[in-house]
Backbone bond lengths (Angstrom), bond angles and torsions (degrees), N, CA, C in turn:
res aa  C-N    CA-C-N  psi(-1)  N-CA   C-N-CA  omega(-1)  CA-C   N-CA-C  phi
1 M - - - 1.553 - - 1.529 108.02 -
2 N 1.398 119.85 120.49 1.440 122.26 174.99 1.514 104.84 -70.43
3 S 1.299 116.98 159.14 1.417 125.96 176.78 1.593 107.61 -86.57
4 V 1.263 114.75 163.80 1.499 120.92 174.89 1.549 112.26 -61.13
5 V 1.372 111.08 -28.56 1.531 115.14 179.18 1.523 106.12 -69.29
6 D 1.372 117.28 -45.00 1.507 117.26 177.51 1.539 111.57 -54.51
7 A 1.376 119.13 -46.68 1.432 123.02 175.63 1.470 114.00 -53.59
8 V 1.293 113.69 -51.27 1.474 117.58 178.14 1.538 111.55 -55.11
9 R 1.332 124.32 -43.94 1.418 131.66 -177.18 1.612 102.55 -62.93
10 D 1.338 117.53 -52.96 1.414 115.45 -175.35 1.435 113.07 -59.30
11 Y 1.432 115.82 -36.44 1.401 117.39 -177.61 1.399 115.80 -58.18
12 F 1.415 112.82 -49.39 1.505 122.02 -174.10 1.569 110.39 -72.58
13 E 1.288 117.67 -27.74 1.456 122.30 174.16 1.514 109.57 -65.12
14 E 1.331 116.20 -46.15 1.511 118.28 178.62 1.694 111.85 -67.00
15 R 1.284 110.46 -35.66 1.521 116.55 176.28 1.559 109.45 -57.87
16 N 1.527 114.67 -43.79 1.461 111.57 -179.01 1.523 113.96 -68.14
17 R 1.322 119.49 -26.64 1.414 117.57 173.31 1.615 114.82 -68.22
18 I 1.334 111.85 -36.25 1.420 121.88 -175.57 1.628 110.47 -68.35
19 W 1.420 115.14 -38.95 1.410 114.74 172.74 1.515 115.03 -49.82
20 V 1.379 115.56 -34.00 1.474 119.02 -179.12 1.482 110.68 -88.41
21 T 1.238 124.36 -41.97 1.386 126.98 -177.61 1.527 114.98 -79.90
22 G 1.290 117.80 -43.86 1.493 124.85 -172.79 1.493 110.55 89.07
23 E 1.244 120.89 -7.31 1.427 116.46 179.23 1.518 115.06 -75.55
24 T 1.319 117.08 92.08 1.505 115.83 -160.91 1.664 105.26 -79.67
25 K 1.294 119.68 -25.95 1.513 117.00 -173.07 1.504 106.91 -65.69
26 A 1.245 122.92 -12.44 1.491 122.14 178.13 1.530 104.55 -62.91
27 V 1.278 128.17 -33.71 1.482 126.20 -173.39 1.433 106.95 -74.85
28 L 1.353 129.19 -10.66 1.449 131.74 179.76 1.605 104.51 -70.30
29 K 1.233 114.61 -33.53 1.535 118.85 -177.13 1.539 109.18 -59.97
30 V 1.316 112.19 -56.26 1.441 122.56 -172.59 1.567 106.12 -71.78
31 G 1.291 119.93 -42.28 1.392 125.78 -173.95 1.527 110.21 -79.89
32 R 1.282 117.78 -13.64 1.505 128.48 -175.77 1.566 110.66 44.48
33 G 1.350 111.30 56.73 1.385 115.67 174.78 1.575 110.88 -128.40
34 T 1.254 114.79 -176.32 1.444 127.84 178.51 1.439 114.86 -106.40
35 S 1.289 121.45 159.92 1.498 123.18 -173.90 1.610 110.60 -71.54
36 D 1.249 122.10 -5.32 1.414 125.36 -174.66 1.505 106.82 -103.59
37 V 1.301 125.74 -5.79 1.446 125.47 -179.06 1.498 107.85 -76.13
38 P 1.394 115.61 141.22 1.514 123.66 -177.11 1.486 116.22 -50.01
39 W 1.327 116.75 -44.88 1.472 118.59 -172.90 1.569 109.80 -70.42
40 Y 1.436 110.32 -27.72 1.543 106.02 174.77 1.462 117.40 -74.27
41 R 1.377 110.06 -36.97 1.537 120.41 176.85 1.543 108.37 -54.79
42 T 1.283 113.47 -47.50 1.485 119.19 -175.93 1.556 110.52 -65.62
43 F 1.343 117.91 -44.20 1.387 121.51 174.74 1.469 114.66 -60.77
44 R 1.255 119.81 -43.45 1.399 128.15 178.80 1.584 110.63 -54.62
45 K 1.376 111.91 -46.90 1.428 117.88 -177.03 1.518 109.86 -70.05
46 R 1.397 117.79 -33.55 1.508 118.33 172.20 1.483 111.83 -58.40
47 I 1.335 117.16 -52.94 1.423 124.74 -175.07 1.521 107.47 -58.17
48 S 1.312 121.15 -48.58 1.466 127.95 -176.84 1.595 104.20 -60.48
49 A 1.297 121.12 -50.22 1.496 122.76 174.83 1.438 115.50 -57.13
50 K 1.250 119.70 -41.06 1.454 118.75 178.34 1.619 114.74 -68.77
51 H 1.354 118.29 -38.52 1.299 121.42 174.94 1.519 113.35 -71.06
52 R 1.338 116.99 -37.72 1.411 120.52 171.71 1.547 113.47 -55.13
53 E 1.293 114.39 -43.36 1.428 126.34 174.31 1.536 112.41 -52.15
54 M 1.381 109.54 -56.99 1.427 119.47 178.54 1.500 114.30 -57.73
55 S 1.344 116.34 -38.57 1.447 121.92 -174.34 1.600 106.31 -70.44
56 L 1.313 118.37 -36.22 1.398 121.64 -176.11 1.563 107.14 -73.84
57 R 1.324 118.56 -32.15 1.426 123.53 175.97 1.493 118.19 -86.91
58 E 1.294 111.72 1.38 1.511 123.26 -179.27 1.514 109.32 51.68
59 G 1.325 112.58 54.79 1.499 122.61 179.13 1.527 113.64 -131.45
60 H 1.265 118.07 -178.78 1.453 121.33 -177.02 1.522 109.85 -147.23
61 V 1.384 116.55 139.87 1.422 114.40 177.03 1.523 106.65 -84.75
62 L 1.322 116.83 124.88 1.525 118.82 -173.83 1.577 108.06 -97.93
63 R 1.353 116.99 -20.71 1.448 115.37 -167.32 1.669 104.17 -169.05
64 S 1.415 104.94 139.12 1.481 109.86 177.12 1.573 108.55 -129.64
65 H 1.328 122.32 142.87 1.456 115.64 176.59 1.563 102.99 -145.18
66 S 1.264 120.26 136.41 1.333 132.13 -177.78 1.610 109.70 -112.59
67 N 1.352 116.35 124.68 1.459 118.14 166.90 1.487 103.70 -107.58
68 V 1.260 118.04 120.00 1.420 132.55 179.97 1.433 116.77 -97.10
69 Q 1.308 123.04 115.36 1.489 120.14 175.69 1.539 111.78 -110.87
70 I 1.287 121.54 105.79 1.463 123.76 176.43 1.517 112.70 -68.95
71 E 1.371 114.40 119.64 1.489 112.88 -179.16 1.523 109.02 -98.07
72 R 1.309 115.76 -24.01 1.523 115.11 -176.08 1.609 113.11 -164.48
73 I 1.284 107.93 137.45 1.508 115.10 178.08 1.519 104.43 -128.87
74 L 1.297 114.59 123.27 1.499 122.98 171.72 1.467 111.83 -121.89
75 Q 1.344 115.03 115.53 1.498 125.97 -177.42 1.499 107.58 -98.95
76 E 1.313 111.80 143.76 1.599 120.39 174.43 1.643 103.47 -70.91
77 N 1.252 109.61 167.93 1.503 112.07 -175.35 1.560 113.38 -71.00
78 D 1.340 116.36 -27.74 1.442 114.26 176.25 1.594 111.98 -77.29
79 G 1.381 116.01 -3.87 1.385 115.48 178.72 1.621 116.08 72.71
80 K 1.351 116.24 11.04 1.351 116.55 -178.51 1.622 112.95 -111.49
81 S 1.310 108.22 10.96 1.502 112.00 -179.96 1.445 102.60 -140.36
82 A 1.346 121.91 143.76 1.377 128.56 -174.16 1.653 109.95 -143.27
83 W 1.265 115.62 130.67 1.597 118.54 175.24 1.501 101.18 -107.11
84 V 1.330 122.93 126.63 1.404 126.66 178.33 1.489 113.84 -121.60
85 T 1.409 120.08 118.93 1.422 121.03 175.01 1.473 112.44 -105.68
86 L 1.262 115.58 119.71 1.492 121.56 -177.12 1.504 114.52 -140.17
87 R 1.354 114.60 166.52 1.450 126.86 178.28 1.430 110.30 -116.97
88 E 1.269 120.31 127.24 1.433 132.17 -177.90 1.459 111.20 -108.40
89 R 1.420 116.04 116.14 1.519 118.05 174.23 1.525 105.51 -106.37
90 V 1.272 113.66 106.57 1.466 114.67 -172.31 1.577 102.37 -108.26
91 T 1.355 118.75 142.09 1.386 127.55 -176.65 1.542 108.77 -131.10
92 W 1.341 119.75 126.46 1.407 128.96 179.11 1.403 109.22 -102.62
93 V 1.349 123.97 141.36 1.462 127.33 158.54 1.473 110.63 -111.53
94 Y 1.244 112.15 122.83 1.515 122.59 177.87 1.388 118.04 -106.76
95 R 1.284 118.97 157.03 1.583 127.06 166.70 1.411 104.72 -112.87
96 L 1.326 118.27 116.24 1.460 124.85 176.69 1.557 106.67 -128.48
97 A 1.254 118.45 123.19 1.441 122.61 173.28 1.445 115.78 54.72
98 G 1.347 116.93 37.28 1.357 124.09 -176.34 1.510 118.96 81.38
99 E 1.344 108.40 -2.52 1.606 114.84 -176.14 1.443 109.46 -115.79
100 Y 1.299 116.29 152.99 1.572 125.63 173.90 1.360 112.45 -93.04
101 T 1.403 117.45 139.26 1.539 122.14 171.95 1.426 106.54 -144.48
102 V 1.362 111.49 159.95 1.477 123.58 -178.55 1.540 109.56 -118.79
103 E 1.355 112.27 141.62 1.501 119.73 173.89 1.506 106.38 -135.66
104 S 1.336 117.01 142.14 1.345 115.27 -179.60 1.652 104.32 -137.79
105 R 1.317 116.87 162.18 1.467 125.90 -176.27 1.535 110.13 -152.87
106 L 1.302 111.81 148.94 1.515 115.12 169.38 1.476 104.25 -114.30
107 V 1.289 111.12 137.52 1.572 125.76 175.48 1.500 110.30 -132.85
108 A 1.330 110.09 130.80 1.417 116.10 176.27 1.600 111.64 -98.75
109 H 1.417 110.94 134.92 1.474 116.35 -174.24 1.507 110.41 -117.50
110 R 1.313 118.37 144.89 1.516 118.89 162.65 1.512 107.91 -124.23
111 Q 1.258 113.99 110.15 1.500 116.73 -173.73 1.562 109.30 -110.67
112 H 1.389 108.46 154.28 1.418 120.25 179.52 1.515 108.85 -124.15
113 W 1.370 114.91 112.03 1.512 122.60 -175.28 1.522 107.04 -112.53
114 V 1.347 114.66 137.58 1.410 126.13 -177.20 1.450 108.96 -119.90
115 L 1.418 113.90 135.26 1.516 116.43 174.16 1.538 109.69 -87.98
116 A 1.411 113.11 118.59 1.461 116.01 175.67 1.524 113.73 -81.14
117 S 1.444 112.85 -179.82 1.390 116.92 -170.28 1.467 116.02 -72.38
118 D 1.420 113.70 -16.89 1.434 123.37 176.33 1.504 114.68 -87.75
119 E 1.460 113.07 12.73 1.517 116.78 179.52 1.470 116.20 70.07
120 A 1.344 118.15 16.76 1.570 124.16 175.87 1.566 108.86 -113.54
121 W 1.276 107.69 141.33 1.559 116.36 -178.68 1.608 105.02 -77.04
122 S 1.291 110.66 144.51 1.443 117.75 173.30 1.537 109.24 -129.83
123 L 1.393 118.39 143.52 1.334 119.26 -176.29 1.531 111.43 -89.91
124 A 1.555 113.58 114.78 1.401 113.26 -177.53 1.605 113.59 -89.36
125 A 1.299 117.63 -24.74 1.407 126.02 179.72 1.503 115.31 -161.67
126 D 1.291 110.55 140.31 1.560 120.74 -177.60 1.677 102.56 -131.37
127 V 1.142 123.13 100.79 1.445 128.88 179.07 1.445 107.62 -100.50
128 E 1.401 120.36 110.98 1.489 124.91 178.38 1.526 111.76 -88.89
129 S 1.313 112.93 160.83 1.559 115.04 -174.96 1.592 104.10 -68.40
130 G 1.263 108.34 159.13 1.504 114.06 -178.24 1.643 105.75 -81.44
131 E 1.298 117.52 159.19 1.397 120.00 178.28 1.439 108.25 -136.94
132 G 1.517 110.21 137.96 1.379 114.68 171.56 1.631 120.52 53.13
133 T 1.405 109.78 36.13 1.448 118.05 179.80 1.519 111.52 -78.94
134 G 1.349 114.26 -24.12 1.373 112.94 -173.61 1.566 117.12 99.59
135 S 1.232 117.48 163.16 1.527 116.04 -177.81 1.631 106.32 -76.77
136 K 1.372 111.19 147.55 1.417 115.82 175.43 1.577 112.58 -71.85
137 V 1.354 113.08 -13.76 1.428 117.69 177.56 1.516 107.08 -125.59
138 D 1.306 112.34 106.92 1.483 122.65 -178.63 1.418 116.88 -90.05
139 R 1.276 123.05 93.26 1.496 126.58 -172.21 1.555 107.19 -109.06
140 G 1.376 108.78 168.83 1.481 123.07 174.89 1.564 116.32 52.56
141 S 1.521 109.74 41.15 1.360 118.83 178.82 1.624 109.62 -71.21
142 R 1.405 117.48 -18.54 1.384 115.87 -170.84 1.521 102.91 -105.92
143 P 1.448 118.14 137.28 1.467 122.17 178.55 1.493 111.13 -52.58
144 N 1.293 119.38 -43.11 1.461 122.16 -177.26 1.450 115.10 -52.10
145 D 1.232 118.67 -26.55 1.487 126.18 177.67 1.581 114.53 -54.64
146 M 1.396 110.96 -31.01 1.455 118.67 -174.11 1.480 108.53 -102.98
147 L 1.246 128.80 -7.09 1.479 131.77 -168.63 1.538 112.63 -78.44
148 P 1.400 127.92 -28.00 1.485 120.18 -178.29 1.553 110.08 -57.63
149 K 1.289 117.70 145.45 1.430 119.44 175.47 1.551 113.10 -63.82
150 P 1.417 110.30 124.02 1.480 115.70 -175.32 1.523 112.58 -81.06
151 R 1.365 110.51 167.64 1.327 118.35 174.12 1.591 112.00 -110.28
152 Q 1.268 125.04 133.01 1.383 122.97 -172.28 1.624 104.21 -75.07
153 L 1.436 111.88 129.74 1.426 119.89 176.61 1.551 112.80 -81.34
154 T 1.376 113.47 -34.64 1.516 119.53 175.30 1.441 111.37 -145.15
155 G 1.433 108.04 151.12 1.583 116.27 178.80 1.500 108.40 78.96
156 S 1.342 113.10 -178.36 1.366 124.59 -173.82 1.519 112.56 -88.68
157 E 1.270 123.16 173.80 1.515 128.49 174.77 1.498 110.02 -68.35
158 S 1.298 126.18 -22.61 1.366 129.18 -171.15 1.635 106.18 -71.39
159 T 1.436 109.58 149.86 1.463 112.33 175.67 1.626 110.81 -85.16
160 H 1.246 112.63 165.59 1.493 116.93 -178.61 1.534 106.41 -150.19
161 H 1.352 111.47 176.90 1.458 118.40 -171.19 1.593 113.29 -81.16
162 Y 1.338 124.66 132.10 1.308 128.13 172.36 1.475 111.03 -69.99
163 D 1.232 118.46 113.12 1.527 124.21 -179.85 1.479 112.30 -84.06
164 R 1.320 113.29 96.08 1.497 117.39 -175.67 1.571 108.89 -76.42
165 V 1.322 116.72 -22.90 1.475 111.59 173.51 1.428 111.20 -69.34
166 R 1.341 124.65 -43.07 1.417 125.29 176.40 1.528 115.98 -53.36
167 A 1.485 110.28 -43.48 1.357 117.96 -177.70 1.494 109.87 -69.05
168 L 1.248 117.39 -38.31 1.616 121.78 172.26 1.465 110.45 -64.48
169 R 1.335 123.65 -45.16 1.390 118.70 179.52 1.653 112.47 -59.23
170 Y 1.214 112.13 -40.61 1.469 117.08 -176.24 1.556 107.68 -66.74
171 A 1.406 116.32 -44.45 1.455 115.41 -179.21 1.524 109.15 -63.43
172 E 1.349 122.33 -35.78 1.382 121.58 177.25 1.628 116.74 -65.38
173 L 1.341 110.13 -35.31 1.418 115.38 -170.87 1.541 109.21 -80.58
174 W 1.270 117.18 -30.86 1.520 114.24 -170.33 1.665 107.21 -120.91
175 W 1.276 114.20 23.78 1.586 117.28 178.52 1.533 109.59 -60.23
176 D 1.331 114.90 -40.86 1.455 122.69 -174.81 1.608 113.43 -106.67
177 G 1.179 116.53 23.05 1.438 121.42 -176.65 1.511 108.97 -163.09
178 Y 1.455 109.70 169.45 1.566 119.32 -175.93 1.442 110.72 -109.27
179 N 1.275 125.50 122.37 1.501 123.62 167.71 1.500 112.92 -56.99
180 P 1.300 118.21 118.85 1.550 111.91 -178.57 1.368 114.08 -69.13
181 S 1.322 128.08 -10.08 1.325 132.15 170.34 1.620 114.86 -56.37
182 F 1.261 114.20 -25.56 1.533 120.01 -175.58 1.362 111.66 -123.04
183 A 1.297 116.41 159.91 1.418 127.76 -179.11 1.620 106.00 -61.85
184 K 1.257 117.13 150.11 1.463 126.00 178.78 1.518 116.13 -112.23
185 F 1.282 117.65 119.01 1.393 119.87 -178.87 1.453 113.28 -100.96
186 E 1.296 123.66 93.34 1.358 129.87 -159.23 1.619 108.89 -60.46
187 S 1.349 118.48 -40.36 1.459 119.10 -176.48 1.510 115.00 -103.38
188 D 1.385 116.20 -9.70 1.501 112.05 -179.03 1.568 102.60 -154.20
189 D 1.330 113.96 80.62 1.483 115.23 -174.80 1.631 109.35 -108.42
190 C 1.313 124.67 6.96 1.370 125.44 -172.80 1.564 114.59 -57.56
191 T 1.361 113.66 -44.99 1.461 112.33 -170.65 1.520 102.48 -86.51
192 N 1.255 126.00 -35.38 1.449 122.75 168.91 1.518 115.70 -47.25
193 F 1.296 114.87 -44.82 1.593 122.69 171.79 1.360 112.56 -58.49
194 V 1.454 119.16 -54.11 1.336 120.39 -178.47 1.677 114.12 -60.27
195 S 1.240 113.78 -37.13 1.467 119.25 -177.55 1.573 105.94 -66.84
196 Q 1.327 118.19 -38.52 1.453 119.59 171.28 1.456 116.51 -56.21
197 C 1.288 106.58 -41.13 1.607 108.09 -177.32 1.573 107.83 -70.57
198 L 1.335 115.28 -37.65 1.530 114.67 -179.24 1.580 107.62 -66.97
199 L 1.232 121.92 -37.48 1.387 124.21 173.33 1.451 115.72 -59.05
200 S 1.384 116.90 -42.06 1.409 120.70 175.62 1.505 112.91 -62.61
201 G 1.401 113.43 -34.33 1.552 122.63 176.26 1.505 111.03 -75.11
202 T 1.276 118.01 11.50 1.495 126.68 171.74 1.452 112.21 73.17
203 V 1.419 122.77 20.15 1.438 125.15 167.37 1.445 110.91 -63.63
204 R 1.297 118.68 123.48 1.443 125.33 -175.35 1.464 114.33 -74.10
205 M 1.332 117.12 129.70 1.526 121.08 171.52 1.487 110.07 -70.40
206 T 1.408 113.44 145.54 1.522 124.79 -176.74 1.530 103.35 -126.33
207 D 1.372 115.82 142.90 1.571 118.74 176.16 1.537 104.82 -123.34
208 G 1.292 110.02 129.89 1.575 118.38 177.36 1.552 111.59 -102.10
209 G 1.348 117.49 -2.87 1.456 122.61 176.05 1.447 111.69 102.71
210 S 1.421 118.67 0.28 1.462 117.86 -178.36 1.504 104.47 -157.54
211 R 1.354 115.07 164.66 1.524 118.50 -178.95 1.511 113.20 -66.63
212 A 1.401 116.02 -15.04 1.392 115.05 -175.24 1.487 111.02 -98.59
213 V 1.338 116.63 4.15 1.512 119.87 -179.44 1.470 106.37 -122.27
214 G 1.342 117.66 142.85 1.456 124.96 171.87 1.510 111.09 77.59
215 W 1.473 111.09 -170.54 1.399 113.64 176.21 1.584 106.43 -138.76
216 W 1.275 118.89 121.63 1.562 123.54 -166.30 1.409 108.56 -162.77
217 Y 1.390 111.51 155.90 1.442 127.68 175.33 1.482 105.70 -137.44
218 R 1.362 120.95 119.53 1.524 123.29 170.54 1.431 111.66 -99.38
219 F 1.224 120.99 121.73 1.485 123.52 -178.14 1.588 107.78 -82.07
220 P 1.228 111.17 147.06 1.576 118.52 -175.08 1.671 111.86 -53.11
221 T 1.148 119.34 131.77 1.397 122.96 -177.89 1.535 111.73 -159.79
222 G 1.342 119.71 142.94 1.528 129.38 175.01 1.480 103.02 57.05
223 G 1.278 125.63 43.50 1.353 130.73 164.04 1.543 107.25 87.15
224 Q 1.344 117.88 -0.17 1.573 118.33 -177.47 1.485 107.62 -94.49
225 S 1.310 118.39 148.06 1.385 128.29 -177.75 1.451 108.23 -75.13
226 A 1.388 114.26 157.24 1.590 115.70 169.08 1.501 113.59 -57.89
227 N 1.303 116.10 151.06 1.628 119.49 172.61 1.436 99.16 -143.49
228 W 1.378 113.15 167.70 1.313 127.31 -179.27 1.673 115.11 -161.69
229 S 1.311 112.10 161.71 1.472 111.52 -173.19 1.557 104.86 -86.27
230 Y 1.274 118.46 168.76 1.414 122.53 -178.40 1.491 105.95 -63.91
231 S 1.355 120.70 -39.87 1.456 122.88 -178.22 1.361 114.43 -63.20
232 W 1.320 122.76 -19.27 1.457 130.82 -176.35 1.565 103.92 -70.10
233 S 1.414 115.81 -40.16 1.500 121.69 -164.20 1.515 116.50 -114.18
234 T 1.326 113.29 -16.77 1.596 113.26 -173.76 1.541 101.81 -123.50
235 A 1.324 112.81 139.88 1.491 125.49 -173.07 1.517 106.20 -66.75
236 N 1.305 121.91 -50.61 1.477 123.30 178.08 1.502 115.73 -45.25
237 A 1.351 113.85 -51.26 1.433 118.27 -177.98 1.526 112.72 -74.80
238 L 1.272 117.23 -33.37 1.594 116.35 172.70 1.485 115.59 -59.22
239 V 1.398 114.85 -39.95 1.379 123.82 179.58 1.530 109.90 -51.96
240 Q 1.442 110.62 -49.93 1.444 116.23 -174.30 1.613 110.52 -72.58
241 W 1.277 116.31 -35.49 1.412 118.43 176.13 1.504 111.76 -56.86
242 L 1.370 114.52 -48.90 1.391 122.69 -172.15 1.601 109.88 -68.75
243 L 1.385 120.69 -34.95 1.399 127.12 175.41 1.569 113.75 -74.31
244 Y 1.323 115.38 -44.16 1.499 116.98 -170.16 1.463 111.58 -97.48
245 R 1.417 117.39 -21.18 1.573 112.26 -179.65 1.607 108.03 -115.28
246 L 1.206 118.55 -35.18 1.450 116.92 -173.71 1.634 106.18 -94.39
247 H 1.317 116.00 -14.66 1.492 119.44 170.36 1.656 104.60 73.59
248 A 1.218 116.67 30.45 1.498 118.01 177.71 1.601 106.21 -70.39
249 E 1.270 107.08 156.31 1.583 119.94 -169.99 1.482 105.80 -101.31
250 V 1.464 115.51 132.84 1.565 120.18 161.23 1.437 107.76 -80.55
251 V 1.264 117.40 131.04 1.556 118.71 173.37 1.566 107.46 -113.29
252 P 1.314 117.85 154.50 1.541 115.64 -168.27 1.413 108.63 -86.90
253 Q 1.268 120.82 -19.38 1.593 111.56 -178.37 1.497 105.51 -130.82
254 A 1.319 110.86 144.79 1.523 123.74 179.94 1.564 115.36 -54.27
255 R 1.305 112.31 -32.70 1.475 116.72 179.98 1.587 109.34 -75.79
256 E 1.171 119.43 -4.02 1.513 120.09 174.02 1.453 115.94 -85.09
257 L 1.307 116.12 -13.17 1.433 123.37 174.84 1.465 116.72 -62.38
258 K 1.237 118.98 160.37 1.403 126.22 163.31 1.552 117.69 -116.73
259 I 1.219 114.14 169.09 1.551 117.27 175.88 1.523 107.92 -57.19
260 G 1.240 117.34 141.53 1.474 116.95 -175.51 1.506 119.41 85.38
261 D 1.297 115.93 -11.52 1.515 120.09 174.60 1.562 106.42 -82.57
262 L 1.317 114.35 174.77 1.417 122.97 -166.48 1.574 107.87 -124.60
263 I 1.344 111.71 152.61 1.373 124.78 174.26 1.445 112.58 -124.43
264 F 1.386 125.18 131.16 1.564 124.25 -175.27 1.524 101.71 -121.08
265 Y 1.350 117.93 148.02 1.401 129.14 -170.75 1.535 112.44 -120.10
266 D 1.215 122.40 120.01 1.392 128.85 174.50 1.668 107.59 -109.22
267 W 1.251 112.72 92.00 1.533 117.78 -167.98 1.538 110.49 -60.88
268 T 1.402 116.27 -41.14 1.434 115.35 -168.69 1.597 109.02 -103.08
269 G 1.380 123.19 0.14 1.413 123.16 -178.48 1.534 116.00 74.69
270 N 1.427 115.09 14.74 1.398 113.47 -176.31 1.601 112.58 -97.96
271 G 1.293 113.48 19.60 1.584 120.83 178.44 1.568 112.39 83.16
272 K 1.220 120.71 1.30 1.439 119.88 176.50 1.609 112.42 -104.19
273 F 1.307 118.22 125.33 1.433 124.43 -177.74 1.401 105.16 -83.15
274 G 1.403 120.07 134.41 1.422 124.53 -178.72 1.496 109.61 -126.08
275 H 1.228 123.37 6.01 1.591 125.98 -177.69 1.467 111.50 -159.57
276 S 1.322 122.61 144.21 1.370 128.09 174.97 1.505 112.90 -135.01
277 A 1.317 116.88 149.63 1.435 121.99 177.30 1.423 111.41 -146.09
278 I 1.390 117.92 160.06 1.507 123.08 -178.96 1.579 110.22 -106.73
279 V 1.208 115.52 143.96 1.542 116.29 176.73 1.428 108.24 -91.24
280 V 1.477 109.88 128.92 1.589 122.34 -175.07 1.542 112.19 -117.89
281 D 1.275 107.64 -12.25 1.656 109.55 -168.93 1.460 109.76 -175.52
282 F 1.328 117.24 170.28 1.411 123.59 179.44 1.429 110.41 -129.52
283 D 1.336 123.90 150.36 1.438 126.54 178.68 1.457 109.43 -87.34
284 A 1.428 119.70 -176.85 1.449 121.27 -175.81 1.583 114.07 -64.24
285 S 1.328 113.81 -21.92 1.518 123.49 177.08 1.413 115.36 -84.35
286 G 1.470 119.50 -5.37 1.379 120.27 -174.26 1.463 117.03 83.62
287 A 1.384 121.18 11.07 1.423 128.00 -177.88 1.547 103.37 -89.09
288 P 1.316 120.66 140.90 1.519 125.67 -177.35 1.530 112.84 -71.23
289 L 1.257 113.65 136.70 1.462 123.39 170.39 1.443 109.58 -97.31
290 V 1.353 132.35 144.60 1.363 131.21 -173.51 1.524 108.67 -132.68
291 N 1.205 116.88 153.68 1.546 130.00 163.59 1.592 107.89 -106.52
292 A 1.270 110.61 145.23 1.461 115.94 179.91 1.552 110.56 -165.40
293 H 1.242 117.38 167.21 1.395 128.04 168.37 1.457 116.44 -108.13
294 T 1.331 117.64 159.92 1.388 123.75 -178.14 1.542 115.40 62.27
295 D 1.242 126.41 79.07 1.432 127.04 -12.87 1.611 106.59 -70.55
296 A 1.316 116.44 152.07 1.503 117.25 -177.82 1.555 108.58 -66.50
297 S 1.249 117.16 128.60 1.518 121.73 -175.96 1.578 111.60 -134.42
298 Y 1.422 109.58 138.72 1.497 117.72 -178.53 1.575 107.80 -117.01
299 H 1.121 119.98 123.30 1.551 130.62 179.41 1.544 106.98 47.63
300 R 1.395 114.85 58.96 1.419 116.83 179.45 1.492 106.91 -91.08
301 H 1.366 121.16 144.84 1.444 119.56 169.16 1.461 113.56 -58.70
302 Y 1.321 114.61 132.53 1.490 125.27 -168.45 1.529 110.30 -59.98
303 A 1.283 123.35 -18.14 1.461 123.98 -169.91 1.484 112.20 -80.62
304 Y 1.507 115.83 -20.71 1.510 123.50 -176.44 1.509 112.87 44.79
305 L 1.361 112.27 48.03 1.515 124.25 178.38 1.637 106.46 -64.60
306 D 1.326 110.48 -32.04 1.545 113.55 -174.06 1.543 107.78 -96.78
307 S 1.312 121.02 15.72 1.392 117.66 -178.32 1.549 115.54 -84.92
308 R 1.212 124.29 152.05 1.457 128.20 -177.21 1.572 108.59 -68.72
309 A 1.408 116.90 -27.91 1.414 122.55 176.33 1.434 117.62 -80.78
310 W 1.357 118.16 -15.56 1.521 119.68 -168.96 1.526 103.25 -70.37
311 T 1.344 110.22 145.23 1.578 119.61 171.81 1.488 105.76 -138.46
312 P 1.298 114.16 162.01 1.514 113.88 177.58 1.470 117.27 -65.72
313 N 1.362 118.17 -8.52 1.421 126.92 170.30 1.418 118.09 -84.77
314 T 1.308 119.38 -1.27 1.464 128.22 -172.81 1.545 106.84 -61.80
315 R 1.358 107.41 136.83 1.535 113.55 177.76 1.457 104.42 -133.17
316 Y 1.436 114.85 149.26 1.411 127.18 -175.44 1.514 115.30 -108.95
317 L 1.276 122.13 147.35 1.478 120.68 168.07 1.550 106.64 -130.34
318 Y 1.266 112.07 123.06 1.414 126.14 -174.43 1.518 109.25 -98.57
319 V 1.385 119.70 108.70 1.496 123.70 -168.85 1.463 108.01 -115.99
320 H 1.287 117.09 121.47 1.438 126.90 -176.12 1.589 104.85 -98.18
321 I 1.273 120.48 111.17 1.450 126.00 176.23 1.596 108.66 -69.63
322 P 1.370 115.06 126.75 1.561 115.76 -174.52 1.534 105.85 -72.02
323 S 1.340 111.88 158.33 1.483 118.57 179.44 1.484 114.20 -70.26
324 D 1.286 118.81 -29.26 1.393 118.13 170.52 1.558 118.15 -106.25
325 V 1.392 108.29 110.83 1.473 113.61 -172.08 1.541 108.19 -114.28
């Protein structure tokens, strides 16, 4: 009898082949499922979305590799059922316009495996981490929340240059991890990550006297816990602080952005932004590539067409950070 760890390994090895071939039914053999089970339907949608994205970009997936870290295995008393919590780091190699490029992503899985009568494990469920769902607390939706004159938390009143290189380096260093100096938002860390990138790029924090005003993060001190503004951790509030206080510029086309600029995502088209990402590079066609958290993404195409959160109503906001911040 193979162990459940062997079953997990075989499952992800088959997934790696399918990212390239697109033949999704091959995973049913190792997962020992049927085409109507939820985990297979979800995976089929992900494969279809990735290949649709590649087709639109006139590219091809050449190779896929998953590094799987099993965090926990809980087995029932009878040994015939196991819950497996793991993190998958999947890396794709593409060929786009004659050039090779690499993209990586971190995805959390909670799987339920069941031991069948023939002593082989079958996958009963595979729930992947949510992506781009937005904050559970949506604050700062009114522009007036950001208008009171702020107080500087650090530095002088004078403006200075936005250091795009420092912001980029931070985004590259921490895309797949969490800086222990800051609070960690396990299920919705995208804007917390982007704010850290801006801070590393020497954007000055401002304080308006409450969490609903300004853009700031207070580190724990004197027995007090860390605290932060809504704009630090929620995409919708950060947009408004950038536009109304930092005087950032909305540009009409993604290709007008520069490294260190930001992209915000309204998944449903209702005017509420639920995700944010920072521009770190450009592909062969000049389209921005972004780093982000939730799911952690490295050099991902900005359109997020393969995201589980993407819908036909998705709208993008392209925000250029001014040179003087």
